[in-house]
N, C-alpha and C positions, 0 to 999 in steps of 0.2 A: 450438357452437364460436364463439368471439369473432371478430368481423370488424373490431373496432376497430384503428386504426393508431396506432403510436407517435407522440407529438408531437415536433415539431422546431422549434427556433428559426430565425428568418430570419437572413440575413447581417447585417442592420443590428442585430438584437437581439444576436447573438453579438459583434459589434464593441463594442457598448455594454457588454456584460457583461465582456468582456476588460478594457476600460478601467476599469470600476468596480472590478475586483479587482486590477489590476496594482499590484504593490508592497505589497499589504496583505492580500489575502484568498486563501484556497485556491482553485485550485492554482497561483496566479500570484504568490505572495508575493515571489519572487526577481526578477521582471521590473522594469525601469525604465519608468516611465510614458511618457517620451518615445520610448523604443524601441518600446513597445507601440503608440503612436500611428503610428509609421512603418509598422509591419507592417499594422495594421488599415486604414490608408489604401490600402495596396497590394492588399489582398484584394478580388478581383472576384467570388468565389463561395465556397461551402463545399465545393467539390471537395476530396477528401482529399489528393490529391497536390499540388494548388495550395496548400492550407493548409500542408502540410509544407515545400514549397519556399520559401515566403516567410519562414517562421520560420528555416529553415536558412541562408538568406542572412545573416541577422543573427548567427546562431550562428557562422558561418564568420568573420565580422568579429572577434568576440571571441576565437575560437580562434587566429586569426592574431596578435592582440595578445598572447595568452598565449605563443605560440611565440616571438615576438620577445623577450618578457620572459625566457623560459627561455634563449634564445640569449645574452642579455646577462648571464646569471648570476643572475637573480632567484630568490629562495627564499621559503618561507613564504607569508604572506598576499598579498604582492605577486605571487606566481606563481599562487596558488590563485584569486584573485578573478576575473581575466578568463576563466579556464577554467571557473569555476562559472557565470559569466554565459553562456558558450557552451553549457554543459550545459543551463541553464534554457531557452534559446531552442530548442535542438535538441529538448529534452524536450517543449516546447510544440508543436513540429512533429509529434511522434508522438502527442500527447495526443488522446483518452484511451487509445488502443491502436493497435498497428501493423496496421491493417485494410486497408492498401493498400501497393503497392510503395514509394511515396514515404515513407509513414510508417515502413516497415521500415528504410529508409535513414536517416531522421531518428533512429530509435532507435539504430542502430549508431553514428551520429555522437555521440549523447548519451553513450553508454557510453565512447567514446574520450575525450571531453572531461572526463567525470567522473574517469576514472582519471588523466588528466594533472593535474587539480586536486588529486587526493588526494596527489600527491607533495609538495604544499605544506601539507597539513593539519597543524595543531599536534599532534594525536594521530595517530600512524601508522596507516594502514589497510592491512591484509593482505588480498590477494585470495586466497581459499581455493577450491580446486577439488578435488572428491572424485568418484571413479568412481561411476556409477550405471547398472547394467544395460547396459553397453556404451556408455554416454554419460557425461555429467558434470553435476554440479551446481556452481554458482558462488555464493559468498557473500562478504561483506565483514566482517572481524573487526576490532574496535577494543577496546582494553583501557584501563581507567583507569590513569593514572600513579600509581606508588607503592603499588599494591595487588598483593600476591603471590597468584597463583592466584585471581583474583576469581571470584565466581559469574558465570554467563554466561546472557544472555537472548537467545534466538533470536526474531527479530522479522521480520514481513513485513506487507505492505499488501494491497490488494484488486486489483480489475481495472485500475485506472489508476495506483496508487501503488506503484512497484517498489523494488527494493533500493537503487537510487541515490537514491531520494527519502527515505530513512530517516536521514539524517545528523543532523538536528536532534533527532530522538527518541533517536538514539545518544548525542548529547552530554548529553542529560538523564539517561540511564541511567548514563553514566560519572560524572557529578557525584554520583550516589548510590552509587558504588563498584562498579557492575556492568559487566561486559564486554558488548558488543553484537555479535551475529552477524546481520547483515541478509541475508535471502535473498529469492528470488522465489517467490511463491505459484505452484502449478501452473497452467499456462495463461498465464503472463505472463513478461515479461523473457526471461532465458536458460534458464528451466525447460524441460526436454526433453519434459515430459508435460503433458497437459491437466488441468484441474481435475476433469473427469469421468472420467478414466482410472482403471482398477482399481488401478494402482500409484501413484496420487497420494499417498495416505497414506504409502506407503513412502519417498517422498522426504524426508518429515519424520523418519521413523525413521532414515534414513541420516545426517541431520544430528545427531540425538541420539547415534547411535553415534560419530560423528566427535568431538563435543565430549567425550564420555566418555573417549575415548582420548588426548586432548591433555594435556600436562603443564603448559601455561602458564595454563590456566583450570581451575576446579574443576568437573569433569564430574559430580560428585555433587550439585551445587547448580545446577540448570538450570530456567529458566522460559521460557514462550512468550507472545508477544504478537501476536495477529492483528488486523489492522484491516480494517474494512468487509467486503467479500465474503470476505476472508481470515479474518475472525474465526471463521467456521464451523470452520476447522481447529483453532484453539486450543481451542474447546469440545470438539471431537471427540477431540483428543489427550488432553485432561484426563481423558476417560473410557477411552480405549483404551490410554493409556500412563501411567496414574495413578501407577504405582510409579517412574516416571522423571522426573516433573515436580513441582517444588515449588510452582509457581503458574502459572496460565494467565489471560491477560487477553482477554476476549471484548469487543472494542471496536467497536461499531457494526455488528454482524452479524446473521445469520439462522441459526436452527437448526431451525425448523419453520413457524411462522406466516408467515414471509417467503418460504416456498416454496409457499404455497397460492395457487390461482387468484384468490381474492377479494382478495388483497393485490397480486399481481403484475400483473393487468390494469390497475388504476389506476396502479400505479408505472410501468408501461411506456407508458401512454397519456396520462393527464392529470397525472401527477406529475413527478418529476425536476426540481423547482424549483431545486435546488442543483447540478444537473448542467449544465455549460457549454452544451452543444448541445441540451439538453432530454432528455426521456425516451427518444427514439429512440437517442440516443448511449449511454445507460445500457444499453439492450438490446444494442446493438452491442458494447459493451465486455464485457459478461457473455457474449455469444455467442462472442466471440473467445476468451475464456478457457476456455469449456466445450466449444466445438465445436458448439453448438446455435444455428443461425442464424436461426430464426424464433421469434416469440412463442409460437406453439402448441407447437412442439417443445420450447422451454425449459420451458414450464409442464408438459408431459406427462412430461418427464424428471426435473425437479428434485425432485419429491416423494419419490422413493426415497432421497434423501440426508438426509431429515429425521432428526434424532437421536431424535425421539420414535418415528417409524415404525420405525427401526432397533432400538429397544428399549434404547437406551443411557442415556437420561436418568434412569432409576430405579436405575442401577447406581452403586456408589461411584466417586468421581472425585477428582482432585487439586483443591486450592483454586482456585476460579474467582472473578474479579472481572468482573462484567458492567457495562459502562459505555456510555452513549449519551445522546442527546438525546431528550426526550419528543416532539418534533415532527419526528423523522426521517422523510423521505419515501422513503428507500431501504431501510431495514431497520426493521421495526416494533418499538417499545419493548416490545411484548408478548412478544417472544422473550427479553428479559432477565428479565421476570417469570416466564416459563415455566421458565427455568433455576432460578429461586429456588423454584419450587413442586415440583420433583422432586429425588429423590436426596439426595446429601450437602448439608449446609448451605453456602450460598454468600454472597458479598457483592456489593453493587452500589452504583454512584453514577449517579443519573439527574439530568440537567440539565433543569429544567422548561421553559426557553425554548430549549434546545439543538436544533439541527438534526442533520444527519448527523454521526456521531462525537462528538456532544455540543457541536459548535461553536456558541458562543453570542454573539450580537452584543454588542460592548463588552467581551468577556472574552478575554484572550490565550489562544490554543490551548495555549501552553506550560504553562498552569495545569493543563490536563487531563493532559498528559504527566507533570508533576511528581507529580500524584496517583497515576498508574499506577506510576511509578518508586518512589515511597515505599511503596506496597503491596507491590510485588515485592521490594523490599529486606527488608521485614518477613518475607516468606514464605521468601526464599532465604537469609537469615542474613547 
């Protein structure tokens, strides 16, 4: 049994990393540098509730500005901008996951601010709620202007990027004539079930049923795009719902190799270079989503979800695009190659200098999204 402990960054290291990324790099592209400096100067520790509280103070300032603009009759971008800044700061407060009471509050604030911002979006955003086993699933639907019954792409992120974080990807999809339905991966956001729950796959089937029944989108032309730890579900659905999906994007995820001990121990201890708080935070976020709180429990449980072990990879599947960076330290590029080596022929785009999700120094991330959207449009018609 491994006795290694997950690596953590120090407070000073985290402060430096926030400032390095603020305004330009994931996950803090939306932050203003001067605002980030204010908060980092106020941080006295990496206590989760303290972290959440300091970022929420700034979020509240911008939400108040948005409320004042709304009261004055502002619309459109003038209304959306302060609320989106409020969302970004509240979101940073809950980042990477709501693993403490203060972070749960920060998440609630972020959802409220996001939905206020959405009233000023150029493309209307519909909050969709559907019943699910006595509870509900929540998603955000946006449709491209001037396209009657467009194909619809159901998209989701991983353990730290939730449905509110998918608006830029949605904009790229709509520029390609596709509708976007952004949802939460099981174990994140407003999803009522854990990633590891027996009914997790059923949440996706419920969404496929929903879009098939709508008259404003073409439910016969549906694609899926899963990012990071959520990419697993896109690959799985491509095999288990092959007759319902025109194309599936496996973006920066794991299907087998990334679930093995020899990958996970380094990823959770010495890896996690691209994760803000270090590898310990990666383990914490995945543990929050799955319900497995220790490294040993995670490693012992995750293996049964391998698509190879489940016997799915050699079965026919919907078209799959595997996409990632060759230097990813959160999901092995080998899982993209593994998909290519089994079952139906597939396609892939590997970024040789790319890190997690293919993010490559000096290359706009939007370039990756455009590649994905173009591939999906070709598959969905």
